[in-house]
C-alpha positions in Angstrom: -13.4 -2.8 -32.8 -16.7 -1.2 -31.8 -17.5 0.3 -28.4 -14.2 -0.3 -26.5 -15.7 0.7 -23.2 -18.5 -1.8 -23.4 -16.1 -4.6 -24.3 -13.8 -3.6 -21.5 -16.6 -3.8 -19.1 -17.5 -7.3 -20.3 -13.9 -8.3 -19.9 -13.8 -6.8 -16.4 -16.5 -9.1 -14.9 -15.3 -10.0 -11.5 -14.5 -13.7 -11.2 -12.8 -14.2 -7.9 -12.8 -12.6 -4.4 -9.6 -12.1 -2.4 -9.5 -12.4 1.4 -12.8 -11.1 2.8 -14.1 -9.7 -0.4 -12.6 -6.3 -0.1 -10.7 -6.7 -3.3 -11.2 -8.6 -6.5 -9.2 -9.4 -9.6 -10.1 -9.9 -13.2 -8.5 -12.7 -15.3 -8.9 -10.8 -18.5 -7.4 -7.4 -17.8 -3.8 -6.2 -17.8 -4.7 -3.9 -15.0 -5.9 -6.7 -12.7 -5.2 -6.9 -9.0 -2.6 -9.4 -7.9 -1.5 -10.7 -4.5 2.2 -10.0 -3.7 2.2 -11.5 -0.2 5.0 -13.9 -1.1 8.1 -11.8 -2.0 9.6 -14.7 -3.9 6.8 -14.8 -6.4 7.2 -11.8 -8.7 5.9 -13.4 -11.9 2.3 -12.2 -12.2 -0.6 -12.8 -14.6 -0.9 -15.1 -17.6 -0.2 -14.7 -21.3 -3.5 -14.7 -23.3 -4.5 -14.9 -26.9 -7.1 -13.1 -28.9 -8.5 -13.8 -32.4 -8.8 -10.7 -34.5 -12.1 -9.6 -36.2 -12.7 -7.5 -39.3 -12.7 -4.2 -37.4 -9.7 -4.6 -35.1 -6.4 -2.8 -34.9 -3.8 -3.8 -32.4 -4.4 -0.5 -30.6 -8.0 -1.5 -30.0 -7.0 -4.9 -28.7 -4.3 -3.4 -26.5 -6.8 -1.1 -24.8 -9.3 -3.9 -24.4 -6.9 -5.9 -22.4 -5.4 -3.0 -20.4 -2.0 -3.0 -22.1 -0.1 -0.3 -24.1 0.9 0.0 -27.7 4.5 -0.9 -27.0 3.5 -4.2 -25.2 1.3 -5.5 -27.9 3.6 -4.6 -30.8 6.7 -6.1 -29.0 4.8 -9.3 -28.4 3.5 -9.4 -32.1 6.3 -8.0 -34.2 5.2 -9.6 -37.4 1.6 -8.2 -37.2 0.6 -4.8 -38.8 -0.7 -2.8 -35.9 -3.1 -0.8 -38.0 -4.4 -3.5 -40.4 -3.9 -7.0 -38.8 -5.3 -9.9 -40.8 -8.7 -11.0 -39.8 -8.9 -14.2 -37.7 -5.3 -14.4 -36.6 -4.2 -15.2 -33.0 -2.7 -12.2 -31.2 -0.5 -12.8 -28.2 -1.7 -10.7 -25.3 1.2 -9.9 -23.0 -0.7 -9.8 -19.7 2.1 -11.5 -17.8 5.1 -9.7 -16.3 7.8 -9.7 -13.7 7.4 -7.1 -11.0 10.8 -5.2 -11.1 10.7 -4.4 -7.4 8.3 -5.0 -4.5 7.2 -2.0 -2.5 5.3 -2.1 0.8 3.1 0.6 -0.6 3.2 3.5 -3.1 3.7 3.7 -6.9 6.6 2.2 -8.9 7.0 3.3 -12.5 9.3 1.5 -14.9 9.9 3.7 -17.9 11.6 1.0 -20.0 8.5 -1.2 -19.9 6.1 1.7 -19.9 4.2 0.3 -16.9 3.0 1.7 -13.6 2.7 -0.6 -10.5 0.5 0.6 -7.6 1.1 -1.3 -4.3 -1.4 -1.3 -1.5 -2.6 -3.4 1.5 -5.9 -4.6 2.7 -6.8 -6.7 5.7 -3.1 -7.5 6.3 -2.6 -8.7 2.7 -0.4 -6.9 0.0 -1.6 -6.3 -3.5 -0.4 -4.7 -6.7 -2.2 -3.3 -9.7 -0.4 -2.7 -13.1 -1.3 0.0 -15.6 0.2 0.8 -19.1 1.6 4.3 -19.5 2.9 6.8 -22.0 6.2 8.5 -21.2 8.4 11.4 -22.3 9.6 11.4 -25.9 13.3 11.6 -26.9 14.8 14.8 -25.6 12.0 15.2 -23.0 12.7 12.1 -20.9 10.5 11.4 -17.9 12.4 12.0 -14.7 13.9 9.1 -12.7 14.1 9.2 -8.9 12.0 9.2 -5.7 9.1 11.6 -5.6 5.7 12.1 -3.9 2.2 13.0 -4.9 1.7 16.5 -3.7 -1.7 17.3 -5.1 -4.8 16.0 -6.9 -6.9 17.9 -9.4 -10.1 16.8 -11.1 -10.8 18.3 -14.5 -7.5 20.2 -14.6 -6.8 23.1 -16.9 -3.7 22.8 -19.1 -1.2 25.7 -19.2 1.3 25.1 -22.1 4.8 26.1 -21.4 6.6 28.9 -23.2 8.5 26.3 -25.3 5.2 24.6 -26.3 3.7 27.9 -27.3 6.8 28.9 -29.2 6.6 25.6 -31.1 2.8 26.0 -31.7 1.8 29.7 -31.6 -1.8 28.7 -32.1 -2.0 27.3 -28.5 -4.0 29.4 -26.0 -2.3 30.3 -22.7 -4.8 28.1 -20.9 -6.7 25.1 -22.2 -9.9 24.5 -20.1 -11.1 21.0 -19.2 -12.7 19.2 -22.1 -12.0 17.0 -25.1 -9.1 19.3 -26.3 -7.3 19.1 -23.0 -4.3 16.7 -23.2 -4.3 16.1 -19.5 -7.6 14.3 -19.5 -9.9 14.4 -16.5 -7.4 13.8 -13.7 -4.0 15.1 -12.6 -1.7 13.8 -9.8 1.0 16.4 -9.2 4.5 15.0 -8.5 7.0 16.7 -6.2 8.9 18.0 -9.2 7.6 21.1 -10.9 5.6 20.7 -14.1 5.5 16.9 -13.9 2.6 14.7 -13.0 0.6 11.5 -13.7 -2.5 12.2 -15.7 -5.1 11.0 -18.3 -5.1 11.8 -22.0 -7.5 12.8 -24.7 -5.5 10.6 -27.1 -5.8 7.1 -25.5 -3.8 5.4 -28.3 -0.7 7.3 -27.1 -0.5 5.1 -24.1 2.5 2.7 -24.6 4.5 5.3 -26.5 7.2 7.8 -25.9 5.2 10.8 -26.8 4.8 13.3 -23.8 6.9 16.2 -22.7 8.0 14.1 -19.7 4.7 13.5 -17.8 3.2 10.0 -17.2 -0.1 9.5 -19.0 -2.7 6.7 -18.5 -5.8 5.5 -20.3 -8.8 7.6 -19.2 -10.4 4.6 -17.4 -7.1 3.8 -15.6 -6.3 7.3 -14.3 -9.9 7.5 -13.0 -9.3 4.4 -11.0 -5.8 5.3 -9.8 -7.0 8.8 -8.9 -9.8 7.4 -6.8 -7.5 5.8 -4.3 -4.1 7.5 -4.7 -3.4 9.8 -1.8 -1.4 12.9 -1.3 2.1 12.1 0.1 2.1 8.7 -1.7 5.6 7.7 -2.7 6.3 7.5 -6.4 9.6 5.8 -7.5 10.5 6.1 -11.1 13.1 3.7 -12.6 14.3 2.8 -16.1 15.0 -1.0 -16.0 14.7 -2.8 -19.4 15.6 -6.2 -18.0 13.9 -8.1 -15.2 14.5 -11.6 -14.0 13.0 -14.0 -11.5 12.7 -17.7 -10.6 9.3 -19.4 -10.6 8.6 -23.1 -10.1 12.3 -23.9 -10.4 12.5 -22.1 -13.8 14.4 -18.9 -14.5 12.5 -16.2 -16.4 13.7 -13.1 -18.0 11.7 -10.1 -19.5 13.5 -7.8 -21.9 12.2 -4.5 -23.3 14.5 -2.9 -25.9 13.0 0.7 -25.7 16.1 2.6 -26.9 18.7 0.2 -25.4 21.2 -1.6 -27.7 22.0 -5.3 -27.5 25.2 -4.7 -25.5 23.4 -2.6 -22.9 20.7 -5.2 -22.6 23.2 -8.0 -22.2 25.1 -6.2 -19.5 21.9 -5.4 -17.6 20.7 -9.1 -18.0 24.0 -10.4 -16.5 23.8 -7.9 -13.7 20.2 -8.9 -12.9 20.9 -12.6 -13.0 24.1 -12.4 -11.0 22.5 -10.2 -8.4 19.7 -12.7 -7.8 22.2 -15.7 -7.9 20.4 -17.1 -11.0 23.1 -17.1 -13.6 24.3 -20.6 -12.7 20.9 -21.9 -13.8 20.8 -20.1 -17.2 21.2 -21.6 -20.7 23.5 -19.0 -22.5 21.8 -19.7 -25.9 18.3 -19.1 -24.5 19.5 -16.0 -22.8 21.0 -14.6 -26.0 17.8 -15.4 -27.9 15.6 -13.6 -25.3 17.8 -10.5 -25.5 17.9 -10.5 -29.3 14.1 -11.0 -29.5 13.2 -8.5 -26.7 9.5 -9.5 -26.9 8.6 -8.0 -23.5 7.2 -11.4 -22.5 8.6 -13.3 -19.5 10.7 -16.0 -21.2 12.2 -19.2 -19.7 16.0 -19.3 -20.0 16.8 -22.2 -17.6 19.3 -24.9 -18.7 
């Protein structure tokens, strides 16, 4: 796919104003803005489709729609992510269940590799969703309640001793630029050495690949950085199963991401029981949703 930034701009054309016009949302971007005024409505967005062209990879398509590598491969398990056939319909998973509603601040769900940013305007509550890359195995991103303690534009990168031991060719300080893995923006968290930042390898978003930090597409971190404030709360969870009720139907969203079937089943039962939804569920549909783990909100009602 040629010129991702141009295509992204085309897909970002504003189509609707919310409230007095202070905020807008895009119907074609994963990182759209959604109203969360009604706490009972936690199913956001719509699933879309895209027909591949000769030059596409699933990574290109994922970035075009503001989703990560994990999301598009989970939703299209039979498609080669590097060489998809031309002219096939790709499922675009731009619908999700918000795991938890915050009054404001940032919620990161490691299991789905997604960051939710909550904010208010003119008395109305909104959320934006961004795909993220997280810590690889052995370097898990931290869970817990944190704050943003600092903001740095064009940060320098200082590799740790472990990183330099593993790669002796690394310089003690990597200045801003195309070789800097932090990208152009850094949001420092209230835990030493961890932050939310950009990347010089955009196709790493939606993967377990970092040393524990949270990375975003360059265009997404630029936007988040523009309005995120020091002292903003950042809550990091690791919830692979989410459930909700919408239009009298029960939905579940399952992300495997290192969890086995038994763990996913136990978490699904806990979610559904805790929300008093289990009595409406078809056991066969629930089992199928857990086995498939597509990352798509799936109806499991009787």
